[in-house]
C-alpha positions in Angstrom: -20.5 209.7 30.8 -21.0 209.8 27.1 -19.6 212.1 24.6 -21.5 215.2 23.4 -21.9 216.1 19.7 -21.5 219.5 18.2 -24.5 221.8 18.5 -26.2 223.9 15.8 -25.2 227.6 15.9 -28.4 228.6 17.8 -27.7 232.4 17.6 -23.9 232.1 18.3 -21.5 234.0 16.1 -18.9 231.9 14.3 -16.3 232.7 16.9 -18.7 231.9 19.8 -19.6 228.6 18.1 -15.9 227.8 17.8 -15.5 228.4 21.6 -18.5 226.2 22.3 -17.1 223.4 20.2 -13.8 223.8 22.1 -15.7 223.4 25.4 -17.5 220.3 24.1 -14.2 218.9 23.0 -12.7 219.7 26.4 -15.6 217.7 28.1 -15.2 214.8 25.7 -11.5 214.6 26.5 -11.9 215.1 30.2 -14.3 212.2 30.6 -11.7 209.9 28.9 -9.3 210.6 31.8 -9.0 208.1 34.6 -11.3 209.1 37.5 -9.1 210.2 40.5 -11.9 211.5 42.6 -15.7 210.6 42.5 -16.6 214.3 42.1 -14.2 215.0 39.2 -16.7 214.8 36.4 -19.4 216.6 38.3 -17.1 219.5 39.2 -15.8 219.8 35.7 -19.3 219.7 34.3 -20.4 222.4 36.8 -17.7 224.8 35.7 -18.1 223.9 32.0 -21.8 224.8 32.3 -20.8 228.2 33.8 -18.7 228.9 30.7 -21.5 227.8 28.4 -23.9 230.1 30.2 -21.5 233.0 29.5 -21.7 232.2 25.8 -25.5 231.9 25.9 -25.9 235.2 27.7 -24.0 236.9 24.8 -26.8 235.7 22.5 -29.5 237.1 24.8 -27.7 240.5 25.2 -27.3 240.7 21.4 -30.8 239.6 20.5 -32.6 241.5 23.2 -30.5 244.6 23.8 -33.6 246.6 24.3 -34.2 244.8 27.6 -30.8 243.5 28.7 -28.7 246.6 28.6 -25.1 246.0 29.5 -23.7 249.4 28.5 
């Protein structure tokens, strides 16, 4: 697996972008670990994507609060 570079903000707040960068750094560090099980990277990637989706949904809720009401 190759390393991922930092994304543009894309509607994220500064704090959300910092979290996204931390997730990217976590991935980049994880793939440097020795593989102990063939599914290690896939499972880590799956859960990392869930966290990234949580951040992305914040943008949608904020930008389209007329439709995605969470209150």
